[in-house]
C-alpha positions as a Markdown table, in Angstrom:
| # | Residue | x | y | z |
|---|---|---|---|---|
| 1 | Met | 51.8 | 95.6 | 77.1 |
| 2 | Thr | 51.3 | 96.1 | 73.4 |
| 3 | Thr | 50.2 | 99.5 | 72.0 |
| 4 | Thr | 50.1 | 100.6 | 68.4 |
| 5 | Leu | 51.1 | 104.2 | 67.8 |
| 6 | Arg | 49.4 | 106.0 | 65.0 |
| 7 | Lys | 51.8 | 107.3 | 62.4 |
| 8 | Pro | 50.3 | 110.3 | 60.5 |
| 9 | Ala | 52.2 | 112.0 | 57.8 |
| 10 | Ser | 54.9 | 114.1 | 59.4 |
| 11 | Phe | 55.7 | 117.8 | 58.8 |
| 12 | Lys | 59.2 | 118.9 | 57.9 |
| 13 | Pro | 60.7 | 120.8 | 60.9 |
| 14 | Ser | 61.7 | 124.4 | 60.5 |
| 15 | Leu | 65.4 | 125.1 | 61.3 |
| 16 | Glu | 66.3 | 128.6 | 62.5 |
| 17 | Phe | 69.8 | 129.8 | 63.5 |
| 18 | Lys | 70.9 | 132.8 | 65.5 |
| 19 | Ser | 73.6 | 133.7 | 62.9 |
| 20 | Ser | 74.6 | 132.8 | 59.4 |
| 21 | Gly | 77.9 | 131.3 | 60.7 |
| 22 | Leu | 75.9 | 129.0 | 63.0 |
| 23 | Arg | 73.7 | 128.0 | 60.1 |
| 24 | Gly | 76.6 | 127.2 | 57.9 |
| 25 | Arg | 78.2 | 125.0 | 60.5 |
| 26 | Leu | 75.2 | 123.2 | 62.0 |
| 27 | Gln | 72.6 | 122.9 | 59.2 |
| 28 | Pro | 74.4 | 120.1 | 57.3 |
| 29 | Val | 74.7 | 118.2 | 60.6 |
| 30 | Cys | 71.0 | 118.8 | 61.4 |
| 31 | Asn | 70.0 | 117.4 | 58.0 |
| 32 | Gln | 72.1 | 114.3 | 58.6 |
| 33 | Val | 70.4 | 113.8 | 62.0 |
| 34 | Leu | 66.9 | 114.3 | 60.6 |
| 35 | Lys | 67.5 | 111.7 | 57.9 |
| 36 | Gln | 67.8 | 109.2 | 60.8 |
| 37 | Phe | 64.2 | 109.9 | 61.9 |
| 38 | His | 61.8 | 108.3 | 59.5 |
| 39 | Gln | 58.6 | 109.3 | 61.1 |
| 40 | Leu | 57.9 | 112.5 | 63.0 |
| 41 | Pro | 54.5 | 113.6 | 64.5 |
| 42 | Ser | 52.2 | 115.7 | 62.4 |
| 43 | Leu | 52.9 | 118.7 | 64.5 |
| 44 | Arg | 54.6 | 122.0 | 63.4 |
| 45 | Leu | 58.1 | 121.9 | 64.9 |
| 46 | Leu | 60.5 | 124.8 | 65.2 |
| 47 | Cys | 64.1 | 124.0 | 65.9 |
| 48 | Tyr | 66.1 | 127.0 | 67.1 |
| 49 | Phe | 69.9 | 127.0 | 67.5 |
| 50 | Asp | 71.3 | 129.9 | 69.5 |
| 51 | Asp | 74.9 | 131.2 | 69.7 |
| 52 | Glu | 74.0 | 132.6 | 73.1 |
| 53 | Asn | 73.1 | 131.0 | 76.4 |
| 54 | Pro | 70.5 | 133.3 | 78.0 |
| 55 | Glu | 70.9 | 133.2 | 81.8 |
| 56 | Arg | 67.1 | 133.8 | 82.3 |
| 57 | Leu | 66.3 | 130.6 | 80.4 |
| 58 | Gln | 68.8 | 128.6 | 82.5 |
| 59 | Lys | 67.2 | 130.0 | 85.6 |
| 60 | His | 63.7 | 129.3 | 84.3 |
| 61 | Phe | 64.3 | 125.7 | 83.3 |
| 62 | Gly | 67.4 | 124.8 | 85.3 |
| 63 | Gln | 70.7 | 124.0 | 83.6 |
| 64 | Phe | 70.1 | 122.4 | 80.2 |
| 65 | Ala | 72.0 | 121.7 | 77.0 |
| 66 | Gly | 68.8 | 121.4 | 74.9 |
| 67 | Ile | 65.1 | 121.4 | 75.5 |
| 68 | His | 61.9 | 120.3 | 73.8 |
| 69 | Ile | 58.7 | 122.1 | 74.8 |
| 70 | Pro | 55.2 | 122.9 | 73.4 |
| 71 | Ile | 55.0 | 126.6 | 72.5 |
| 72 | Leu | 52.5 | 127.4 | 75.3 |
| 73 | Gly | 52.8 | 129.1 | 78.6 |
| 74 | Ala | 54.8 | 132.0 | 80.0 |
| 75 | Val | 58.5 | 131.3 | 79.2 |
| 76 | Pro | 61.0 | 134.2 | 79.1 |
| 77 | Trp | 62.2 | 133.5 | 75.5 |
| 78 | Pro | 64.5 | 136.2 | 74.0 |
| 79 | Asp | 62.7 | 138.3 | 71.4 |
| 80 | Tyr | 64.9 | 137.0 | 68.6 |
| 81 | Val | 63.6 | 133.5 | 69.4 |
| 82 | Glu | 60.0 | 134.3 | 70.1 |
| 83 | His | 59.4 | 136.3 | 66.9 |
| 84 | His | 59.7 | 133.0 | 65.0 |
| 85 | Phe | 56.7 | 131.6 | 66.8 |
| 86 | Phe | 54.3 | 133.7 | 64.8 |
| 87 | Asp | 53.3 | 134.0 | 61.2 |
| 88 | Trp | 52.7 | 137.2 | 59.2 |
| 89 | Ala | 49.1 | 137.5 | 60.6 |
| 90 | Gly | 50.4 | 137.2 | 64.2 |
| 91 | Glu | 49.1 | 133.7 | 64.7 |
| 92 | Ile | 51.1 | 130.9 | 66.3 |
| 93 | Ala | 52.9 | 129.2 | 63.5 |
| 94 | Phe | 54.3 | 126.2 | 65.5 |
| 95 | Asp | 53.1 | 123.7 | 68.0 |
| 96 | Asn | 56.4 | 122.6 | 69.5 |
| 97 | Leu | 60.0 | 124.0 | 69.9 |
| 98 | Ile | 63.4 | 122.4 | 70.2 |
| 99 | Tyr | 65.9 | 124.9 | 71.5 |
| 100 | Val | 69.6 | 124.4 | 71.7 |
| 101 | Pro | 71.5 | 127.3 | 73.5 |
| 102 | Gly | 75.0 | 128.3 | 72.5 |
| 103 | Thr | 77.1 | 126.4 | 74.9 |
| 104 | Arg | 80.5 | 124.8 | 74.6 |
| 105 | Tyr | 78.7 | 121.4 | 74.4 |
| 106 | Ala | 77.0 | 122.3 | 71.2 |
| 107 | Gln | 80.4 | 123.2 | 69.6 |
| 108 | Glu | 81.4 | 119.5 | 69.6 |
| 109 | Arg | 79.9 | 117.6 | 66.8 |
| 110 | Val | 79.2 | 114.4 | 68.7 |
| 111 | His | 77.6 | 116.2 | 71.6 |
| 112 | Phe | 75.5 | 118.4 | 69.3 |
| 113 | Val | 74.2 | 115.3 | 67.6 |
| 114 | Ile | 73.4 | 113.7 | 70.9 |
| 115 | Ile | 71.6 | 116.8 | 72.1 |
| 116 | Phe | 69.5 | 117.4 | 69.0 |
| 117 | Ser | 68.6 | 113.7 | 68.6 |
| 118 | His | 67.7 | 113.4 | 72.2 |
| 119 | Glu | 65.3 | 116.4 | 71.9 |
| 120 | Leu | 63.8 | 115.1 | 68.6 |
| 121 | Gln | 63.0 | 111.8 | 70.3 |
| 122 | His | 61.2 | 113.8 | 73.1 |
| 123 | Phe | 59.2 | 115.5 | 70.3 |
| 124 | Ile | 58.3 | 112.0 | 69.0 |
| 125 | Gln | 57.3 | 110.9 | 72.5 |
| 126 | Trp | 55.1 | 114.0 | 72.9 |
| 127 | Gly | 53.4 | 113.5 | 69.5 |
| 128 | Phe | 52.8 | 109.7 | 69.7 |
| 129 | Ala | 52.6 | 108.9 | 73.4 |
| 130 | Arg | 51.4 | 112.1 | 75.1 |
| 131 | Lys | 50.2 | 110.8 | 78.4 |
| 132 | Val | 53.3 | 108.6 | 78.8 |
| 133 | Tyr | 55.4 | 111.7 | 78.2 |
| 134 | Gln | 53.3 | 113.7 | 80.8 |
| 135 | Ala | 53.6 | 110.9 | 83.3 |
| 136 | Asn | 57.3 | 111.0 | 83.1 |
| 137 | Val | 57.3 | 114.7 | 83.6 |
| 138 | Leu | 55.3 | 114.3 | 86.7 |
| 139 | Leu | 57.7 | 111.6 | 88.0 |
| 140 | Phe | 60.6 | 113.9 | 87.1 |
| 141 | Gln | 59.1 | 116.7 | 89.2 |
| 142 | Asn | 57.9 | 114.6 | 92.1 |
| 143 | Leu | 59.9 | 111.4 | 92.4 |
| 144 | His | 62.1 | 112.6 | 95.2 |
| 145 | Leu | 59.1 | 113.8 | 97.1 |
| 146 | Phe | 57.4 | 110.5 | 96.6 |
| 147 | Asp | 60.5 | 108.5 | 97.6 |
| 148 | Pro | 63.4 | 110.5 | 99.1 |
| 149 | Thr | 65.6 | 107.4 | 99.1 |
| 150 | Thr | 65.0 | 106.5 | 95.4 |
| 151 | Glu | 68.1 | 105.7 | 93.4 |
| 152 | Val | 66.4 | 106.6 | 90.1 |
| 153 | Lys | 68.2 | 109.6 | 88.6 |
| 154 | Pro | 66.4 | 112.1 | 86.4 |
| 155 | Trp | 68.4 | 110.9 | 83.3 |
| 156 | Gly | 67.4 | 107.3 | 84.2 |
| 157 | Leu | 63.6 | 107.9 | 83.9 |
| 158 | Pro | 62.0 | 105.9 | 81.0 |
| 159 | Leu | 61.5 | 109.1 | 78.9 |
| 160 | Asn | 65.2 | 109.9 | 79.0 |
| 161 | Arg | 66.4 | 106.4 | 78.7 |
| 162 | Asp | 64.4 | 106.0 | 75.5 |
| 163 | Ala | 65.7 | 109.3 | 74.2 |
| 164 | Met | 69.3 | 108.5 | 75.0 |
| 165 | Ile | 69.1 | 105.1 | 73.3 |
| 166 | Val | 68.0 | 106.8 | 70.1 |
| 167 | Ala | 70.5 | 109.7 | 70.5 |
| 168 | Lys | 73.4 | 107.3 | 70.9 |
| 169 | Arg | 72.3 | 105.3 | 67.9 |
| 170 | Val | 71.9 | 108.4 | 65.7 |
| 171 | Ala | 75.3 | 109.8 | 66.9 |
| 172 | Gly | 76.9 | 106.5 | 65.9 |
| 173 | Ala | 75.3 | 106.7 | 62.5 |
| 174 | Val | 76.3 | 110.3 | 61.9 |
| 175 | Cys | 79.7 | 110.6 | 63.6 |
| 176 | Gly | 80.8 | 106.9 | 63.9 |
| 177 | Met | 80.6 | 104.9 | 67.1 |
| 178 | Lys | 84.4 | 105.1 | 67.7 |
| 179 | Arg | 84.1 | 108.9 | 68.0 |
| 180 | Val | 81.0 | 108.6 | 70.2 |
| 181 | Lys | 82.8 | 106.3 | 72.6 |
| 182 | Glu | 85.9 | 108.5 | 72.7 |
| 183 | Phe | 83.6 | 111.5 | 73.4 |
| 184 | Ile | 81.8 | 109.7 | 76.3 |
| 185 | Glu | 85.1 | 108.7 | 77.9 |
| 186 | Leu | 86.3 | 112.3 | 77.6 |
| 187 | Gln | 83.1 | 113.5 | 79.4 |
| 188 | Ile | 83.6 | 111.0 | 82.2 |
| 189 | Asn | 87.2 | 112.0 | 82.7 |
| 190 | Asp | 86.3 | 115.7 | 82.7 |
| 191 | Gly | 83.6 | 115.0 | 85.3 |
| 192 | Lys | 86.1 | 113.2 | 87.5 |
| 193 | Gln | 88.7 | 115.9 | 87.2 |
| 194 | Ala | 86.2 | 118.5 | 88.2 |
| 195 | Thr | 84.9 | 116.3 | 91.0 |
| 196 | Asn | 81.5 | 116.6 | 89.3 |
| 197 | Ile | 79.8 | 113.5 | 90.6 |
| 198 | Ser | 76.5 | 114.0 | 88.8 |
| 199 | Lys | 78.2 | 114.6 | 85.5 |
| 200 | Thr | 80.4 | 111.6 | 85.9 |
| 201 | Gln | 77.5 | 109.3 | 86.9 |
| 202 | Met | 75.4 | 110.5 | 84.0 |
| 203 | Trp | 78.1 | 109.8 | 81.4 |
| 204 | Glu | 79.0 | 106.5 | 82.9 |
| 205 | Trp | 75.3 | 105.6 | 82.6 |
| 206 | Ile | 75.3 | 106.7 | 79.0 |
| 207 | Arg | 78.3 | 104.5 | 78.4 |
| 208 | Thr | 76.3 | 101.5 | 79.5 |
| 209 | Ile | 73.5 | 102.1 | 77.0 |
| 210 | Ser | 73.5 | 99.9 | 74.0 |
| 211 | Pro | 72.1 | 101.6 | 70.9 |
| 212 | Ser | 71.7 | 98.2 | 69.2 |
| 213 | Ala | 69.6 | 96.7 | 72.1 |
| 214 | Pro | 66.0 | 95.5 | 71.3 |
| 215 | Arg | 63.4 | 98.2 | 71.1 |
| 216 | Tyr | 62.9 | 99.9 | 74.5 |
| 217 | Asp | 59.3 | 99.5 | 75.8 |
| 218 | Leu | 58.6 | 103.1 | 77.0 |
| 219 | Tyr | 55.0 | 102.2 | 77.9 |
| 220 | Lys | 56.0 | 99.2 | 80.0 |
| 221 | Glu | 58.9 | 100.9 | 81.8 |
| 222 | Thr | 56.8 | 104.0 | 82.6 |
| 223 | Asp | 53.9 | 101.9 | 83.8 |
| 224 | His | 56.2 | 100.0 | 86.2 |
| 225 | Leu | 56.9 | 103.4 | 88.0 |
| 226 | Val | 53.3 | 104.5 | 87.8 |
| 227 | Gln | 52.2 | 101.3 | 89.5 |
| 228 | Lys | 54.8 | 101.8 | 92.2 |
| 229 | Tyr | 53.7 | 105.4 | 92.9 |
| 230 | Arg | 50.1 | 105.2 | 91.7 |
| 231 | Thr | 48.5 | 106.4 | 94.9 |
| 232 | Lys | 50.7 | 109.5 | 95.1 |
| 233 | Leu | 50.3 | 110.2 | 91.4 |
| 234 | Ile | 46.5 | 110.1 | 91.7 |
| 235 | Arg | 46.7 | 112.9 | 94.3 |
| 236 | Leu | 48.4 | 115.2 | 91.9 |
| 237 | Lys | 46.4 | 117.5 | 89.7 |
| 238 | Ser | 46.9 | 116.3 | 86.1 |
| 239 | Asp | 44.9 | 115.3 | 83.0 |
| 240 | Ile | 45.8 | 111.7 | 83.5 |
| 241 | Asp | 43.5 | 109.3 | 85.3 |
| 242 | Phe | 46.0 | 107.1 | 87.1 |
| 243 | Ser | 43.2 | 105.1 | 88.7 |
| 244 | Lys | 42.6 | 103.4 | 85.3 |
| 245 | Ser | 44.7 | 100.3 | 84.4 |
| 246 | Glu | 45.3 | 101.7 | 81.0 |
| 247 | Trp | 46.0 | 105.2 | 82.1 |
| 248 | Trp | 47.9 | 106.1 | 79.0 |
| 249 | Leu | 44.8 | 105.9 | 76.7 |
């Protein structure tokens, strides 16, 4: 399956930080990460870095270390985040948001780079392959209903595999692959000590990812799952016509 993605001129993301101390520590790293992304969608992106971890957001989205989302819909954002969404006339100033809460994970340079790069790749997927992105979200939300015995984990869905390949490559470029490997081993050991099976499995999976592997075919890998669960996907209410062979167009 060969698909050419259009590449319009990208906009420079806006970086906002909860505190001046956070800005001083993270902005240089953010700039290093952004240099690794040579083409972003022509959408207005706000990146907000918090030094708090609002419980209501973790309840709304489920536990997360970073998130990419269009700035639409009812989300209980703190006022200090939401006020950045608007311009001086009260109009929406951004199309998409990357939000990184203040967790212990974001305090470690390697993990912060992985989180930010991962969400930037989700932004790219949204901008250049919207229906593929949306199909993955539907699979994420419904896969265990479609197939209770599936061995596919949320982090193993094509959208997340593609994002993690990129994140691991960017982390290697910014922090050095030796530090990246050491950090991954530390996360695996922490998961084992805490008997956190899910965390251990996820980081063991990340360890297997090769950032130098040939380009990951997000379309092909997503279509493989779509074909497998086509009948059930058709029954869902969505903007995608899964009955078409080229449903992503």
